[in-house]
N, CA, C and O atoms as a Maestro MAE file, in Angstrom:
{
 s_m_m2io_version
 :::
 2.0.0
}

f_m_ct {
 s_m_title
 :::
 protein
 m_atom[228] {
  # First column is atom index #
  i_m_mmod_type
  r_m_x_coord
  r_m_y_coord
  r_m_z_coord
  i_m_residue_number
  s_m_chain_name
  s_m_pdb_residue_name
  s_m_pdb_atom_name
  i_m_atomic_number
  :::
  1 25 125.805 104.323 76.804 1 A "UNK " " N  " 7
  2 3 124.568 104.697 76.250 1 A "UNK " " CA " 6
  3 2 123.540 103.573 76.732 1 A "UNK " " C  " 6
  4 15 122.441 103.839 77.220 1 A "UNK " " O  " 8
  5 25 124.031 102.295 76.534 2 A "UNK " " N  " 7
  6 3 123.557 101.008 76.619 2 A "UNK " " CA " 6
  7 2 122.881 101.009 78.047 2 A "UNK " " C  " 6
  8 15 121.736 100.610 78.255 2 A "UNK " " O  " 8
  9 25 123.726 101.500 78.985 3 A "UNK " " N  " 7
  10 3 123.238 101.046 80.312 3 A "UNK " " CA " 6
  11 2 122.161 102.134 80.858 3 A "UNK " " C  " 6
  12 15 121.383 101.844 81.767 3 A "UNK " " O  " 8
  13 25 122.177 103.386 80.242 4 A "UNK " " N  " 7
  14 3 120.998 104.491 80.347 4 A "UNK " " CA " 6
  15 2 119.595 103.578 79.798 4 A "UNK " " C  " 6
  16 15 118.560 103.415 80.445 4 A "UNK " " O  " 8
  17 25 119.804 103.211 78.845 5 A "UNK " " N  " 7
  18 3 118.351 102.470 78.185 5 A "UNK " " CA " 6
  19 2 118.167 101.169 79.100 5 A "UNK " " C  " 6
  20 15 117.057 100.842 79.519 5 A "UNK " " O  " 8
  21 25 119.090 100.603 79.322 6 A "UNK " " N  " 7
  22 3 118.828 99.327 80.147 6 A "UNK " " CA " 6
  23 2 118.154 99.884 81.530 6 A "UNK " " C  " 6
  24 15 117.080 99.437 81.932 6 A "UNK " " O  " 8
  25 25 118.854 100.858 82.193 7 A "UNK " " N  " 7
  26 3 118.208 101.134 83.324 7 A "UNK " " CA " 6
  27 2 116.615 101.786 83.360 7 A "UNK " " C  " 6
  28 15 115.761 101.468 84.188 7 A "UNK " " O  " 8
  29 25 116.451 102.717 82.318 8 A "UNK " " N  " 7
  30 3 114.980 103.026 81.988 8 A "UNK " " CA " 6
  31 2 114.032 101.977 81.715 8 A "UNK " " C  " 6
  32 15 112.902 101.941 82.201 8 A "UNK " " O  " 8
  33 25 114.558 101.053 80.860 9 A "UNK " " N  " 7
  34 3 113.774 99.920 80.383 9 A "UNK " " CA " 6
  35 2 113.041 99.036 81.665 9 A "UNK " " C  " 6
  36 15 111.906 98.578 81.797 9 A "UNK " " O  " 8
  37 25 114.249 99.028 82.534 10 A "UNK " " N  " 7
  38 3 114.011 98.010 83.877 10 A "UNK " " CA " 6
  39 2 112.703 98.741 84.767 10 A "UNK " " C  " 6
  40 15 111.624 98.269 85.126 10 A "UNK " " O  " 8
  41 25 113.309 100.095 84.946 11 A "UNK " " N  " 7
  42 3 112.129 101.138 85.712 11 A "UNK " " CA " 6
  43 2 110.856 101.038 84.919 11 A "UNK " " C  " 6
  44 15 109.786 100.902 85.512 11 A "UNK " " O  " 8
  45 25 110.923 101.102 83.519 12 A "UNK " " N  " 7
  46 3 109.609 101.039 82.923 12 A "UNK " " CA " 6
  47 2 108.949 99.798 82.982 12 A "UNK " " C  " 6
  48 15 107.725 99.801 83.118 12 A "UNK " " O  " 8
  49 25 109.561 98.748 82.901 13 A "UNK " " N  " 7
  50 3 109.124 97.342 83.185 13 A "UNK " " CA " 6
  51 2 108.482 97.334 84.475 13 A "UNK " " C  " 6
  52 15 107.314 96.946 84.506 13 A "UNK " " O  " 8
  53 25 108.922 97.617 85.316 14 A "UNK " " N  " 7
  54 3 108.361 97.583 86.966 14 A "UNK " " CA " 6
  55 2 107.036 98.239 86.992 14 A "UNK " " C  " 6
  56 15 105.948 97.735 87.272 14 A "UNK " " O  " 8
  57 25 107.343 99.547 86.623 15 A "UNK " " N  " 7
  58 3 106.018 100.201 86.520 15 A "UNK " " CA " 6
  59 2 104.843 99.571 85.652 15 A "UNK " " C  " 6
  60 15 103.701 99.527 86.111 15 A "UNK " " O  " 8
  61 25 105.120 99.136 84.518 16 A "UNK " " N  " 7
  62 3 104.319 98.571 83.755 16 A "UNK " " CA " 6
  63 2 103.316 97.584 84.418 16 A "UNK " " C  " 6
  64 15 102.088 97.645 84.485 16 A "UNK " " O  " 8
  65 25 104.283 96.562 84.938 17 A "UNK " " N  " 7
  66 3 103.830 95.471 85.924 17 A "UNK " " CA " 6
  67 2 102.609 95.982 86.958 17 A "UNK " " C  " 6
  68 15 101.505 95.452 87.080 17 A "UNK " " O  " 8
  69 25 103.105 97.130 87.650 18 A "UNK " " N  " 7
  70 3 102.240 97.716 88.665 18 A "UNK " " CA " 6
  71 2 100.985 98.198 88.099 18 A "UNK " " C  " 6
  72 15 99.909 97.951 88.645 18 A "UNK " " O  " 8
  73 25 101.079 98.845 87.077 19 A "UNK " " N  " 7
  74 3 99.796 99.580 86.708 19 A "UNK " " CA " 6
  75 2 98.983 98.728 85.748 19 A "UNK " " C  " 6
  76 15 97.785 99.008 85.782 19 A "UNK " " O  " 8
  77 25 99.343 97.685 84.835 20 A "UNK " " N  " 7
  78 3 98.902 97.006 84.006 20 A "UNK " " CA " 6
  79 2 98.357 95.898 84.567 20 A "UNK " " C  " 6
  80 15 97.179 95.568 84.429 20 A "UNK " " O  " 8
  81 25 99.290 95.230 85.286 21 A "UNK " " N  " 7
  82 3 99.175 93.836 85.686 21 A "UNK " " CA " 6
  83 2 98.819 93.494 87.130 21 A "UNK " " C  " 6
  84 15 98.635 92.304 87.383 21 A "UNK " " O  " 8
  85 25 98.694 94.437 88.154 22 A "UNK " " N  " 7
  86 3 98.334 94.615 89.408 22 A "UNK " " CA " 6
  87 2 99.387 93.880 90.205 22 A "UNK " " C  " 6
  88 15 99.021 93.259 91.203 22 A "UNK " " O  " 8
  89 25 100.667 93.895 89.854 23 A "UNK " " N  " 7
  90 3 101.847 93.762 90.608 23 A "UNK " " CA " 6
  91 2 101.476 94.681 92.075 23 A "UNK " " C  " 6
  92 15 101.011 95.821 92.069 23 A "UNK " " O  " 8
  93 25 101.755 94.004 93.098 24 A "UNK " " N  " 7
  94 3 101.722 94.802 94.464 24 A "UNK " " CA " 6
  95 2 102.694 95.822 94.541 24 A "UNK " " C  " 6
  96 15 103.887 95.543 94.423 24 A "UNK " " O  " 8
  97 25 102.261 97.098 94.747 25 A "UNK " " N  " 7
  98 3 103.480 98.082 95.130 25 A "UNK " " CA " 6
  99 2 104.221 97.640 96.458 25 A "UNK " " C  " 6
  100 15 103.732 97.420 97.567 25 A "UNK " " O  " 8
  101 25 105.595 97.569 96.017 26 A "UNK " " N  " 7
  102 3 106.419 97.394 97.243 26 A "UNK " " CA " 6
  103 2 107.573 98.533 97.305 26 A "UNK " " C  " 6
  104 15 108.286 98.846 96.351 26 A "UNK " " O  " 8
  105 25 107.623 99.085 98.581 27 A "UNK " " N  " 7
  106 3 108.557 100.240 98.791 27 A "UNK " " CA " 6
  107 2 110.052 99.779 98.356 27 A "UNK " " C  " 6
  108 15 110.801 100.491 97.686 27 A "UNK " " O  " 8
  109 25 110.392 98.420 98.857 28 A "UNK " " N  " 7
  110 3 111.729 98.031 98.741 28 A "UNK " " CA " 6
  111 2 111.941 98.037 97.206 28 A "UNK " " C  " 6
  112 15 112.924 98.585 96.707 28 A "UNK " " O  " 8
  113 25 111.112 97.490 96.565 29 A "UNK " " N  " 7
  114 3 111.246 97.308 94.882 29 A "UNK " " CA " 6
  115 2 111.417 98.686 94.178 29 A "UNK " " C  " 6
  116 15 112.148 98.841 93.200 29 A "UNK " " O  " 8
  117 25 110.710 99.633 94.734 30 A "UNK " " N  " 7
  118 3 110.759 101.033 94.165 30 A "UNK " " CA " 6
  119 2 111.909 101.522 94.350 30 A "UNK " " C  " 6
  120 15 112.545 101.874 93.357 30 A "UNK " " O  " 8
  121 25 112.462 101.668 95.635 31 A "UNK " " N  " 7
  122 3 113.756 102.074 96.170 31 A "UNK " " CA " 6
  123 2 114.814 101.590 95.391 31 A "UNK " " C  " 6
  124 15 115.605 102.378 94.875 31 A "UNK " " O  " 8
  125 25 114.921 100.277 95.239 32 A "UNK " " N  " 7
  126 3 116.010 99.575 94.645 32 A "UNK " " CA " 6
  127 2 116.024 99.891 93.098 32 A "UNK " " C  " 6
  128 15 117.069 99.917 92.448 32 A "UNK " " O  " 8
  129 25 114.784 100.126 92.567 33 A "UNK " " N  " 7
  130 3 114.880 100.469 91.149 33 A "UNK " " CA " 6
  131 2 115.484 101.928 90.928 33 A "UNK " " C  " 6
  132 15 116.173 102.261 89.963 33 A "UNK " " O  " 8
  133 25 115.053 102.836 92.130 34 A "UNK " " N  " 7
  134 3 115.493 104.237 92.202 34 A "UNK " " CA " 6
  135 2 117.033 104.135 92.292 34 A "UNK " " C  " 6
  136 15 117.692 104.893 91.579 34 A "UNK " " O  " 8
  137 25 117.736 103.157 93.207 35 A "UNK " " N  " 7
  138 3 119.043 103.218 93.445 35 A "UNK " " CA " 6
  139 2 119.688 102.721 92.181 35 A "UNK " " C  " 6
  140 15 120.761 103.293 91.994 35 A "UNK " " O  " 8
  141 25 119.387 101.851 91.263 36 A "UNK " " N  " 7
  142 3 119.719 101.322 89.903 36 A "UNK " " CA " 6
  143 2 119.686 102.503 88.938 36 A "UNK " " C  " 6
  144 15 120.594 102.625 88.116 36 A "UNK " " O  " 8
  145 25 118.715 103.350 88.998 37 A "UNK " " N  " 7
  146 3 118.588 104.551 88.076 37 A "UNK " " CA " 6
  147 2 119.656 105.715 88.441 37 A "UNK " " C  " 6
  148 15 120.144 106.441 87.575 37 A "UNK " " O  " 8
  149 25 119.983 105.818 89.906 38 A "UNK " " N  " 7
  150 3 120.908 106.805 90.441 38 A "UNK " " CA " 6
  151 2 122.194 106.247 89.974 38 A "UNK " " C  " 6
  152 15 122.976 107.097 89.548 38 A "UNK " " O  " 8
  153 25 122.563 105.130 89.954 39 A "UNK " " N  " 7
  154 3 123.767 104.448 89.742 39 A "UNK " " CA " 6
  155 2 123.945 104.495 88.060 39 A "UNK " " C  " 6
  156 15 125.077 104.658 87.605 39 A "UNK " " O  " 8
  157 25 123.047 104.380 87.358 40 A "UNK " " N  " 7
  158 3 123.097 104.402 85.964 40 A "UNK " " CA " 6
  159 2 123.498 106.055 85.413 40 A "UNK " " C  " 6
  160 15 124.403 106.332 84.624 40 A "UNK " " O  " 8
  161 25 122.600 106.972 86.039 41 A "UNK " " N  " 7
  162 3 122.756 108.185 85.875 41 A "UNK " " CA " 6
  163 2 124.429 108.790 86.182 41 A "UNK " " C  " 6
  164 15 125.174 109.411 85.425 41 A "UNK " " O  " 8
  165 25 124.640 108.330 87.580 42 A "UNK " " N  " 7
  166 3 125.999 108.694 87.854 42 A "UNK " " CA " 6
  167 2 127.055 108.081 86.853 42 A "UNK " " C  " 6
  168 15 128.020 108.772 86.525 42 A "UNK " " O  " 8
  169 25 126.897 106.804 86.360 43 A "UNK " " N  " 7
  170 3 127.757 106.304 85.550 43 A "UNK " " CA " 6
  171 2 127.817 107.156 84.358 43 A "UNK " " C  " 6
  172 15 128.959 107.441 83.997 43 A "UNK " " O  " 8
  173 25 126.900 107.602 83.701 44 A "UNK " " N  " 7
  174 3 126.710 108.315 82.635 44 A "UNK " " CA " 6
  175 2 127.215 109.564 82.683 44 A "UNK " " C  " 6
  176 15 127.532 109.997 81.575 44 A "UNK " " O  " 8
  177 25 127.429 110.422 83.765 45 A "UNK " " N  " 7
  178 3 127.874 111.543 84.108 45 A "UNK " " CA " 6
  179 2 129.513 111.414 84.303 45 A "UNK " " C  " 6
  180 15 130.284 112.352 84.100 45 A "UNK " " O  " 8
  181 25 129.819 110.400 84.632 46 A "UNK " " N  " 7
  182 3 131.148 110.313 84.820 46 A "UNK " " CA " 6
  183 2 131.891 110.064 83.392 46 A "UNK " " C  " 6
  184 15 132.886 110.643 82.955 46 A "UNK " " O  " 8
  185 25 131.139 109.066 82.815 47 A "UNK " " N  " 7
  186 3 131.718 108.588 81.466 47 A "UNK " " CA " 6
  187 2 131.827 109.925 80.649 47 A "UNK " " C  " 6
  188 15 132.849 110.144 79.998 47 A "UNK " " O  " 8
  189 25 130.732 110.870 80.675 48 A "UNK " " N  " 7
  190 3 130.613 112.255 79.820 48 A "UNK " " CA " 6
  191 2 131.791 112.935 80.072 48 A "UNK " " C  " 6
  192 15 132.454 113.415 79.152 48 A "UNK " " O  " 8
  193 25 132.214 113.047 81.602 49 A "UNK " " N  " 7
  194 3 133.246 113.653 82.132 49 A "UNK " " CA " 6
  195 2 134.723 113.486 81.527 49 A "UNK " " C  " 6
  196 15 135.636 114.286 81.323 49 A "UNK " " O  " 8
  197 25 134.580 112.187 81.339 50 A "UNK " " N  " 7
  198 3 136.089 111.282 80.923 50 A "UNK " " CA " 6
  199 2 136.368 111.839 79.538 50 A "UNK " " C  " 6
  200 15 137.421 112.384 79.209 50 A "UNK " " O  " 8
  201 25 135.149 111.613 78.645 51 A "UNK " " N  " 7
  202 3 134.947 111.875 77.235 51 A "UNK " " CA " 6
  203 2 135.509 113.278 76.807 51 A "UNK " " C  " 6
  204 15 136.314 113.456 75.893 51 A "UNK " " O  " 8
  205 25 134.886 114.374 77.719 52 A "UNK " " N  " 7
  206 3 135.266 115.793 77.323 52 A "UNK " " CA " 6
  207 2 136.651 116.044 77.669 52 A "UNK " " C  " 6
  208 15 137.255 116.915 77.044 52 A "UNK " " O  " 8
  209 25 137.252 115.364 78.624 53 A "UNK " " N  " 7
  210 3 138.778 115.758 78.956 53 A "UNK " " CA " 6
  211 2 139.570 114.766 77.934 53 A "UNK " " C  " 6
  212 15 140.796 114.877 77.922 53 A "UNK " " O  " 8
  213 25 139.071 113.973 77.228 54 A "UNK " " N  " 7
  214 3 139.735 113.137 76.371 54 A "UNK " " CA " 6
  215 2 140.346 111.991 76.890 54 A "UNK " " C  " 6
  216 15 141.336 111.530 76.323 54 A "UNK " " O  " 8
  217 25 139.850 111.437 77.963 55 A "UNK " " N  " 7
  218 3 140.030 110.266 78.355 55 A "UNK " " CA " 6
  219 2 139.656 109.087 77.530 55 A "UNK " " C  " 6
  220 15 138.971 109.237 76.518 55 A "UNK " " O  " 8
  221 25 140.123 107.788 77.963 56 A "UNK " " N  " 7
  222 3 139.809 106.660 77.358 56 A "UNK " " CA " 6
  223 2 138.504 106.231 77.370 56 A "UNK " " C  " 6
  224 15 137.899 106.282 78.441 56 A "UNK " " O  " 8
  225 25 137.857 105.747 76.215 57 A "UNK " " N  " 7
  226 3 136.474 105.317 76.279 57 A "UNK " " CA " 6
  227 2 136.397 103.802 76.583 57 A "UNK " " C  " 6
  228 15 135.302 103.246 76.677 57 A "UNK " " O  " 8
  :::
 }
 m_bond[227] {
  # First column is bond index #
  i_m_from
  i_m_to
  i_m_order
  :::
  1 1 2 1
  2 2 3 1
  3 3 4 2
  4 3 5 1
  5 5 6 1
  6 6 7 1
  7 7 8 2
  8 7 9 1
  9 9 10 1
  10 10 11 1
  11 11 12 2
  12 11 13 1
  13 13 14 1
  14 14 15 1
  15 15 16 2
  16 15 17 1
  17 17 18 1
  18 18 19 1
  19 19 20 2
  20 19 21 1
  21 21 22 1
  22 22 23 1
  23 23 24 2
  24 23 25 1
  25 25 26 1
  26 26 27 1
  27 27 28 2
  28 27 29 1
  29 29 30 1
  30 30 31 1
  31 31 32 2
  32 31 33 1
  33 33 34 1
  34 34 35 1
  35 35 36 2
  36 35 37 1
  37 37 38 1
  38 38 39 1
  39 39 40 2
  40 39 41 1
  41 41 42 1
  42 42 43 1
  43 43 44 2
  44 43 45 1
  45 45 46 1
  46 46 47 1
  47 47 48 2
  48 47 49 1
  49 49 50 1
  50 50 51 1
  51 51 52 2
  52 51 53 1
  53 53 54 1
  54 54 55 1
  55 55 56 2
  56 55 57 1
  57 57 58 1
  58 58 59 1
  59 59 60 2
  60 59 61 1
  61 61 62 1
  62 62 63 1
  63 63 64 2
  64 63 65 1
  65 65 66 1
  66 66 67 1
  67 67 68 2
  68 67 69 1
  69 69 70 1
  70 70 71 1
  71 71 72 2
  72 71 73 1
  73 73 74 1
  74 74 75 1
  75 75 76 2
  76 75 77 1
  77 77 78 1
  78 78 79 1
  79 79 80 2
  80 79 81 1
  81 81 82 1
  82 82 83 1
  83 83 84 2
  84 83 85 1
  85 85 86 1
  86 86 87 1
  87 87 88 2
  88 87 89 1
  89 89 90 1
  90 90 91 1
  91 91 92 2
  92 91 93 1
  93 93 94 1
  94 94 95 1
  95 95 96 2
  96 95 97 1
  97 97 98 1
  98 98 99 1
  99 99 100 2
  100 99 101 1
  101 101 102 1
  102 102 103 1
  103 103 104 2
  104 103 105 1
  105 105 106 1
  106 106 107 1
  107 107 108 2
  108 107 109 1
  109 109 110 1
  110 110 111 1
  111 111 112 2
  112 111 113 1
  113 113 114 1
  114 114 115 1
  115 115 116 2
  116 115 117 1
  117 117 118 1
  118 118 119 1
  119 119 120 2
  120 119 121 1
  121 121 122 1
  122 122 123 1
  123 123 124 2
  124 123 125 1
  125 125 126 1
  126 126 127 1
  127 127 128 2
  128 127 129 1
  129 129 130 1
  130 130 131 1
  131 131 132 2
  132 131 133 1
  133 133 134 1
  134 134 135 1
  135 135 136 2
  136 135 137 1
  137 137 138 1
  138 138 139 1
  139 139 140 2
  140 139 141 1
  141 141 142 1
  142 142 143 1
  143 143 144 2
  144 143 145 1
  145 145 146 1
  146 146 147 1
  147 147 148 2
  148 147 149 1
  149 149 150 1
  150 150 151 1
  151 151 152 2
  152 151 153 1
  153 153 154 1
  154 154 155 1
  155 155 156 2
  156 155 157 1
  157 157 158 1
  158 158 159 1
  159 159 160 2
  160 159 161 1
  161 161 162 1
  162 162 163 1
  163 163 164 2
  164 163 165 1
  165 165 166 1
  166 166 167 1
  167 167 168 2
  168 167 169 1
  169 169 170 1
  170 170 171 1
  171 171 172 2
  172 171 173 1
  173 173 174 1
  174 174 175 1
  175 175 176 2
  176 175 177 1
  177 177 178 1
  178 178 179 1
  179 179 180 2
  180 179 181 1
  181 181 182 1
  182 182 183 1
  183 183 184 2
  184 183 185 1
  185 185 186 1
  186 186 187 1
  187 187 188 2
  188 187 189 1
  189 189 190 1
  190 190 191 1
  191 191 192 2
  192 191 193 1
  193 193 194 1
  194 194 195 1
  195 195 196 2
  196 195 197 1
  197 197 198 1
  198 198 199 1
  199 199 200 2
  200 199 201 1
  201 201 202 1
  202 202 203 1
  203 203 204 2
  204 203 205 1
  205 205 206 1
  206 206 207 1
  207 207 208 2
  208 207 209 1
  209 209 210 1
  210 210 211 1
  211 211 212 2
  212 211 213 1
  213 213 214 1
  214 214 215 1
  215 215 216 2
  216 215 217 1
  217 217 218 1
  218 218 219 1
  219 219 220 2
  220 219 221 1
  221 221 222 1
  222 222 223 1
  223 223 224 2
  224 223 225 1
  225 225 226 1
  226 226 227 1
  227 227 228 2
  :::
 }
}
């Protein structure tokens, strides 16, 4: 669960920098943050499937 909140917090920090502090929009930065979030979501989905099957946590 910690990884999910860390990923969301990172994305929120980057968006806040762009909106409030005038950080320039860079496509590479946004794509990499998206990749990070996809990885975190994938990790969460795999972990939930293992717990449902009775796997080790």
